[in-house]
C-alpha positions in Angstrom: -46.6 -0.4 -76.4 -48.7 -3.4 -77.3 -47.3 -6.8 -78.2 -48.4 -10.3 -78.7 -47.3 -12.3 -75.6 -45.3 -14.5 -77.9 -43.3 -11.5 -79.2 -41.9 -10.5 -75.8 -40.2 -13.8 -75.1 -38.6 -16.9 -76.5 -40.7 -20.0 -76.0 -38.6 -23.1 -75.1 -39.9 -26.7 -75.1 -38.8 -29.4 -72.6 -38.4 -33.1 -72.8 -37.8 -36.4 -70.9 -34.8 -38.7 -71.3 -35.7 -42.3 -71.7 -36.6 -43.7 -68.3 -35.2 -47.1 -69.2 -31.7 -45.7 -69.6 -30.1 -45.4 -66.1 -27.1 -43.6 -67.6 -29.5 -40.7 -68.3 -30.6 -40.2 -64.7 -29.4 -39.2 -61.3 -26.8 -36.8 -62.6 -26.0 -33.3 -61.5 -28.4 -31.4 -63.8 -31.7 -30.6 -62.0 -34.8 -31.7 -64.1 -38.0 -29.8 -63.4 -41.5 -31.2 -63.4 -44.6 -29.3 -62.2 -44.6 -31.0 -58.8 -41.3 -29.1 -58.1 -42.9 -25.6 -58.4 -46.7 -25.8 -57.8 -46.4 -23.9 -54.5 -46.8 -20.2 -55.4 -43.1 -19.5 -54.6 -41.1 -17.2 -56.9 -38.1 -19.5 -57.3 -37.7 -23.3 -57.8 -34.5 -24.4 -56.1 -34.9 -28.2 -55.7 -36.1 -30.8 -58.1 -37.2 -34.4 -57.3 -35.2 -35.8 -60.2 -32.0 -35.0 -62.0 -30.4 -36.1 -65.2 -26.9 -36.5 -66.6 -25.1 -34.6 -69.4 -25.7 -37.6 -71.6 -29.5 -37.6 -70.7 -29.5 -33.9 -71.8 -27.8 -34.6 -75.1 -29.9 -37.6 -75.9 -33.3 -36.1 -75.3 -35.4 -33.1 -76.4 -35.1 -31.3 -73.0 -33.3 -28.0 -72.9 -31.3 -26.1 -70.3 -33.0 -23.0 -68.9 -30.8 -20.1 -67.8 -30.8 -18.1 -64.6 -33.8 -15.7 -64.7 -35.8 -17.8 -67.2 -39.5 -18.4 -66.3 -41.1 -21.8 -66.3 -44.8 -22.4 -66.7 -46.8 -25.7 -66.5 -48.6 -26.2 -69.7 -50.5 -29.5 -69.5 -52.9 -31.0 -67.0 -52.1 -28.6 -64.1 -51.9 -25.4 -66.1 -50.5 -22.0 -65.1 -48.1 -22.8 -62.3 -45.1 -20.5 -62.7 -41.6 -20.0 -61.2 -38.3 -18.4 -61.9 -35.2 -20.5 -62.5 -32.3 -19.3 -60.2 -29.7 -21.4 -62.0 -29.4 -23.8 -65.0 -32.1 -26.5 -65.0 -33.6 -28.9 -67.6 -37.3 -29.6 -67.6 -40.0 -31.9 -69.0 -42.4 -31.6 -71.9 -45.4 -30.6 -69.7 -43.8 -27.2 -69.2 -42.5 -24.3 -71.3 -39.5 -22.2 -70.6 -40.0 -18.5 -71.2 -36.9 -16.3 -71.9 -37.3 -12.5 -72.0 -36.3 -10.8 -75.2 -33.6 -8.2 -74.4 -34.7 -4.6 -74.9 -38.4 -5.5 -74.8 -39.0 -6.9 -71.3 -36.8 -7.7 -68.3 -36.8 -11.2 -66.9 -38.2 -10.1 -63.5 -41.0 -8.2 -65.2 -41.8 -11.1 -67.5 -42.4 -13.3 -64.4 -45.0 -10.9 -63.0 -46.5 -10.3 -66.5 -47.1 -14.0 -66.9 -48.5 -14.3 -63.3 -50.8 -11.4 -64.1 -52.0 -13.1 -67.3 -52.3 -16.7 -65.9 -56.1 -16.5 -65.8 -56.2 -15.4 -69.5 -53.8 -18.3 -70.4 -56.1 -20.8 -68.6 -59.1 -19.5 -70.6 -57.2 -20.1 -73.8 -56.2 -23.7 -73.2 -56.9 -26.5 -75.7 -57.4 -30.3 -75.5 -60.3 -32.7 -74.9 -58.7 -34.8 -72.2 -56.2 -32.4 -70.6 -56.1 -28.7 -70.6 -53.1 -27.6 -72.6 -51.3 -24.4 -73.3 -49.9 -24.5 -76.8 -47.6 -22.1 -78.7 -50.6 -20.6 -80.3 -52.0 -19.7 -76.9 -49.2 -17.1 -76.5 -49.9 -15.7 -80.0 -53.5 -15.0 -79.1 -52.9 -12.9 -76.0 -52.0 -9.2 -76.3 -50.1 -7.3 -73.6 -49.1 -3.7 -73.1 -45.6 -3.0 -71.8 -44.3 0.1 -70.2 -40.7 1.3 -70.6 -37.9 -0.8 -69.3 -37.4 1.7 -66.5 -41.0 1.4 -65.3 -40.8 -2.4 -65.7 -37.8 -2.4 -63.3 -39.6 -0.3 -60.7 -42.7 -2.5 -60.8 -40.7 -5.7 -60.6 -38.7 -4.3 -57.7 -41.8 -3.5 -55.7 -43.3 -7.0 -56.2 -39.9 -8.7 -55.7 -39.6 -7.2 -52.2 -42.6 -9.2 -51.1 -41.3 -12.5 -52.7 -37.8 -12.0 -51.3 -39.2 -11.6 -47.8 -41.4 -14.7 -48.2 -38.3 -16.5 -49.4 -36.2 -15.3 -46.4 -38.9 -16.5 -44.0 -38.9 -19.9 -45.7 -35.1 -20.1 -45.3 -35.5 -19.2 -41.6 -38.2 -21.8 -41.1 -36.1 -24.5 -42.7 -33.3 -23.7 -40.4 -35.7 -23.7 -37.4 -37.1 -27.1 -38.5 -33.6 -28.5 -38.8 -32.8 -27.3 -35.2 -36.0 -29.0 -33.9 -35.2 -32.3 -35.8 -31.6 -32.3 -34.5 -32.7 -31.8 -30.9 -35.2 -34.6 -31.2 -32.8 -37.1 -32.8 -30.0 -36.4 -30.4 -32.3 -36.8 -27.4 -34.5 -39.7 -28.4 -33.1 -41.6 -31.4 -29.5 -42.2 -30.4 -30.2 -44.5 -27.4 -28.6 -48.0 -27.8 -30.9 -49.4 -25.1 -34.2 -48.3 -23.6 -33.4 -46.0 -20.7 -35.1 -46.5 -17.3 -38.6 -45.2 -17.2 -39.0 -45.2 -21.0 -41.8 -47.4 -22.4 -42.9 -48.7 -25.8 -46.6 -48.2 -26.8 -48.6 -48.3 -30.0 -49.9 -45.2 -31.9 -53.4 -46.5 -31.2 -52.7 -46.3 -27.4 -51.3 -42.8 -27.4 -53.7 -41.1 -29.9 -57.2 -41.0 -31.2 -56.8 -42.0 -34.8 -59.2 -41.7 -37.7 -59.5 -41.1 -41.5 -60.9 -38.0 -43.2 -64.4 -37.9 -44.7 -65.6 -37.4 -48.2 -65.4 -34.1 -50.0 -68.8 -32.3 -49.8 -70.6 -31.0 -52.9 -69.8 -27.4 -52.1 -67.3 -25.7 -49.7 -70.3 -24.1 -47.9 -71.5 -27.5 -46.8 -68.7 -27.7 -44.3 -69.1 -24.2 -42.9 -71.8 -24.8 -40.4 -72.1 -23.6 -36.8 -70.1 -26.6 -35.7 -67.4 -26.0 -38.3 -67.1 -22.2 -39.1 -63.5 -22.6 -40.3 -62.2 -21.9 -43.8 -61.6 -24.9 -46.0 -58.4 -25.4 -48.0 -57.2 -27.8 -50.7 -53.5 -27.0 -51.2 -52.3 -30.5 -51.8 -50.0 -32.8 -49.8 -46.6 -32.0 -48.4 -44.7 -31.9 -45.1 -45.5 -28.2 -44.9 -49.3 -28.5 -44.8 -52.2 -30.9 -45.4 -55.7 -29.6 -45.9 -59.0 -30.9 -47.2 -62.7 -31.6 -46.5 -64.8 -33.6 -44.1 -68.5 -33.6 -43.1 -67.8 -32.5 -39.6 -65.2 -30.3 -38.0 -63.5 -32.5 -35.5 -59.9 -31.2 -35.4 -59.6 -28.0 -33.3 -56.4 -28.3 -31.4 -52.8 -29.4 -32.3 -53.0 -32.7 -34.2 -51.0 -34.7 -36.7 -52.0 -35.5 -40.3 -50.4 -38.2 -42.4 -50.9 -38.7 -46.1 -52.4 -42.2 -46.5 -53.0 -42.9 -50.2 -50.9 -42.5 -53.3 -48.0 -40.5 -51.9 -47.7 -42.0 -48.4 -45.9 -40.7 -45.4 -46.0 -36.9 -45.5 -46.5 -35.7 -42.0 -47.9 -32.3 -40.9 -48.4 -30.8 -37.4 -51.6 -28.7 -37.5 -52.0 -25.9 -35.0 -55.0 -24.2 -36.5 -58.5 -25.7 -37.2 -58.7 -27.7 -40.4 -60.7 -30.6 -41.9 -59.0 -33.7 -43.3 -60.1 -35.4 -46.5 -60.4 -39.1 -47.1 -56.8 -39.7 -48.2 -55.5 -38.4 -44.9 -55.2 -40.0 -41.4 -55.4 -37.7 -38.4 -53.9 -38.5 -35.0 -55.1 -36.5 -32.0 -52.5 -37.1 -29.2 -53.5 -38.1 -25.7 -51.8 -35.2 -24.1 -51.5 -36.9 -20.7 -49.1 -39.3 -22.4 -47.3 -37.3 -25.0 -47.3 -33.9 -26.8 -48.4 -33.3 -30.4 -44.9 -32.0 -31.1 -43.2 -35.2 -29.9 -45.7 -37.3 -31.9 -45.1 -35.2 -35.0 -41.3 -35.5 -34.8 -41.5 -39.2 -34.1 -43.6 -39.7 -37.3 -41.3 -37.5 -39.3 -38.4 -39.7 -38.4 -40.0 -43.1 -39.0 -40.4 -44.8 -42.4 -44.2 -44.9 -43.0 -45.3 -47.3 -45.7 -48.6 -48.8 -46.8 -50.0 -52.0 -48.3 -51.5 -52.8 -51.6 -50.3 -53.9 -55.1 -52.0 -51.4 -57.4 -51.9 -48.4 -55.2 -50.2 -48.2 -51.8 -52.6 -47.3 -48.9 -52.0 -46.7 -45.2 -55.0 -47.9 -43.2 -56.0 -46.9 -39.7 -56.1 -50.4 -38.3 -52.6 -51.1 -39.4 -51.2 -47.7 -38.4 -52.7 -48.1 -34.9 -50.4 -51.1 -34.3 -47.2 -49.1 -35.1 -44.8 -48.8 -32.1 -43.6 -45.6 -30.6 -41.1 -45.1 -27.8 -42.1 -42.8 -24.9 -39.6 -41.1 -22.6 -40.6 -40.2 -19.0 -43.2 -37.6 -18.4 -40.6 -35.2 -17.1 -38.4 -35.6 -20.2 -41.4 -35.2 -22.4 -42.5 -32.0 -20.8 -39.0 -30.5 -20.7 -38.4 -31.3 -24.4 -41.8 -29.9 -25.5 -41.2 -26.7 -23.5 -37.8 -26.3 -25.2 -39.0 -26.7 -28.8 -42.3 -24.8 -28.5 -40.7 -21.4 -29.1 -39.1 -22.7 -32.3 -42.5 -23.9 -33.6 -44.1 -20.7 -32.6 -41.5 -18.8 -34.6 -42.2 -21.0 -37.6 -45.9 -20.5 -37.4 -45.5 -16.7 -37.1 -43.4 -16.6 -40.2 -46.0 -18.7 -42.0 -48.7 -16.3 -41.0 -46.6 -13.4 -42.2 -46.0 -15.1 -45.5 -49.7 -15.5 -46.0 -50.2 -11.7 -45.4 -47.3 -10.9 -47.7 -48.6 -13.1 -50.5 -52.1 -11.5 -50.2 -50.6 -8.0 -50.3 -48.4 -8.9 -53.4 -51.4 -10.4 -55.2 -53.5 -7.3 -54.4 -50.8 -5.0 -55.8 -50.1 -7.1 -58.9 -53.1 -6.1 -61.0 -52.9 -2.4 -59.9 -49.3 -2.1 -60.9 -49.6 -4.1 -64.1 -52.6 -2.0 -65.2 -50.8 1.3 -64.4 
């Protein structure tokens, strides 16, 4: 049966409590913005900010219920996720609540995911792309029976649930690695015999990324035949562009402009953009994994009044403590299987995501 997209769901608007009212913030109600769910994951569990009950009452934000869908509607348009428990959200998003008897909550998520490209083509605004309430009135969808909806959503959910499980496993493995590192290297009251202090410039080759080329194909030369990504900045992965492919082995990337201090251990070829600093470890001195963990546990900050920036000359002067070669080797050998398990799960998630996205249009079109 055919419906307007607006007919199959309730559209809920968000809002922001006044930022100048501290009594509205840092409460126990998660408050979602697009940065909390622009990662292609089904569910959003954590939010950067939270609000109080008073902040909820004194603003236009609303509480979403378990199973509701959230979609970014302004600027970065079309990011979606499902809410696993009650959360408030800002005015740059819409909450989408399935209408009982017409569509299930799970099917609504995949229905919106399937129609994201159509939603993006129907945005408005001269400065920012914006999805309005009228956008949902102008899109027609065809829905199968509730029984068929449940079957389709079940198939696609299996992929998302496995991806989610792999992420939980990886978070646990990362915590194990971090605990081993801190217990062995960050609990020393005095510098043990044989340990030394060096600078990052002495133990690594450090440089900044290059400018973004005009086209992606400009980077795919014989010297750099690797795929180019632009997935944003986080501790899980840093990607970008440069004019030459310099990074081929394990190396560290640190965000250096705007949001400073995200650290990523890269184990596959990539190319860093200008806002990133790359450290290639001198492996006769330390391992990439030790350097990564050291940077993850230090407070990295930049300079500047208008926009904070981390510069290569300053970062080179930063101190790092080095254990003996024997301790370094033993520790690296101990944690390497944990990293390999993480990377294997990441690779599997990419395959699962690709399979899910290939199945989505086939299932939704019958």
